[in-house]
C-alpha positions as CSV (number, residue, x, y, z in Angstrom):
1,M,-0.2,0.1,0.0
2,A,1.1,3.5,-0.8
3,L,2.2,5.5,1.9
4,G,-0.6,8.3,1.2
5,N,-3.0,5.4,1.0
6,Y,-2.2,4.6,4.6
7,W,-2.4,8.2,5.6
8,L,-5.8,8.5,3.9
9,M,-7.0,5.4,5.6
10,R,-5.8,6.7,8.8
11,L,-7.6,10.0,8.5
12,R,-10.7,8.1,7.3
13,L,-10.6,6.0,10.3
14,M,-10.2,9.0,12.8
15,F,-13.3,10.9,11.6
16,S,-15.5,8.1,10.5
17,N,-17.9,5.5,11.8
18,K,-14.9,3.2,12.4
19,K,-16.7,-0.1,11.5
20,F,-14.7,-3.1,12.0
21,D,-12.2,-4.2,9.1
22,S,-10.6,-7.5,9.6
23,N,-7.9,-6.6,6.8
24,V,-7.0,-3.4,8.5
25,W,-6.8,-5.1,11.9
26,K,-4.5,-7.9,10.8
27,N,-2.1,-5.5,8.7
28,F,-2.1,-2.1,10.7
29,V,-1.6,-2.7,14.3
30,D,-1.2,1.0,14.9
31,L,-4.9,1.6,13.6
32,R,-6.6,-1.0,15.7
33,K,-7.2,1.5,18.4
34,Y,-10.0,3.1,16.0
35,Y,-12.0,-0.4,16.0
36,V,-12.0,-1.2,19.6
37,R,-15.2,0.7,20.3
38,D,-17.1,-1.0,17.5
39,V,-15.9,-4.4,18.5
40,L,-17.1,-3.8,22.1
41,A,-20.4,-2.6,21.2
42,S,-21.3,-4.6,18.6
43,F,-21.6,-8.0,20.1
44,K,-21.0,-9.5,16.8
45,F,-18.1,-11.6,18.1
46,L,-20.0,-13.0,21.3
47,G,-20.6,-16.8,20.9
48,M,-17.9,-17.3,18.0
49,T,-15.5,-20.1,18.4
50,K,-11.8,-19.5,18.7
51,I,-11.2,-20.5,15.0
52,E,-13.8,-17.9,14.1
53,I,-12.2,-15.1,16.1
54,E,-8.9,-15.9,14.6
55,K,-10.5,-15.6,11.0
56,Y,-11.5,-12.1,11.9
57,F,-8.2,-10.8,14.1
58,G,-5.4,-13.1,13.1
59,H,-3.6,-15.7,15.1
60,C,-3.9,-15.1,18.7
61,E,-0.8,-12.8,19.5
62,S,-0.9,-13.7,23.3
63,C,-2.8,-17.0,23.7
64,N,-3.3,-17.6,27.2
65,D,-6.0,-20.1,26.6
66,V,-4.4,-23.0,28.5
67,F,-4.6,-21.2,31.6
68,T,-7.0,-18.5,31.6
69,G,-9.2,-19.2,28.6
70,C,-8.4,-16.0,26.6
71,F,-6.9,-14.8,23.5
72,S,-5.5,-11.1,23.6
73,Y,-4.5,-8.8,20.9
74,F,-2.2,-5.8,21.3
75,I,-3.8,-2.2,20.7
76,T,-1.5,0.4,21.9
77,V,0.9,1.9,24.3
78,K,0.1,4.9,26.5
79,D,1.2,6.4,29.8
80,N,3.5,3.4,30.4
81,K,0.5,1.0,30.0
82,K,-0.1,-1.7,27.4
83,Y,-3.3,-1.9,26.0
84,Y,-5.3,-5.1,24.8
85,L,-8.4,-6.2,23.4
86,V,-9.1,-9.7,25.4
87,F,-11.5,-12.2,24.1
88,Y,-12.6,-14.7,27.2
89,F,-13.8,-18.1,26.0
90,T,-16.1,-20.5,27.9
91,D,-16.9,-23.9,26.5
92,G,-14.9,-22.7,23.5
93,H,-17.1,-19.9,22.7
94,V,-16.8,-16.0,23.4
95,K,-18.6,-15.1,26.7
96,R,-16.9,-11.7,27.2
97,I,-14.8,-9.2,25.4
98,N,-12.7,-6.5,27.6
99,Y,-10.5,-3.7,26.7
100,E,-7.7,-4.0,29.3
101,Y,-4.2,-2.7,30.0
102,E,-1.0,-3.9,31.9
103,I,1.5,-1.3,33.4
104,F,5.1,-1.8,32.8
């Protein structure tokens, strides 16, 4: 993608509706923050399986599945905090989605 197209897409995301776009999510980590509100508000992803979540969001970046039953995806760093979108699974399906941070 040409650099000019990247900035045009970024501006469009900053001032638009910000509907989730799987392709942008997977390819532009720095633009993910514009989709968090839509993902949390839509309820579209509740009830999905782990395979379905990976189809939309890509391979789990921090799979704590064995111990905590969750997948997390890095969003951004701000004020000494790393922010993540975390999908919690029960019986193999998404039951809850949180926007969380860890202090470093």
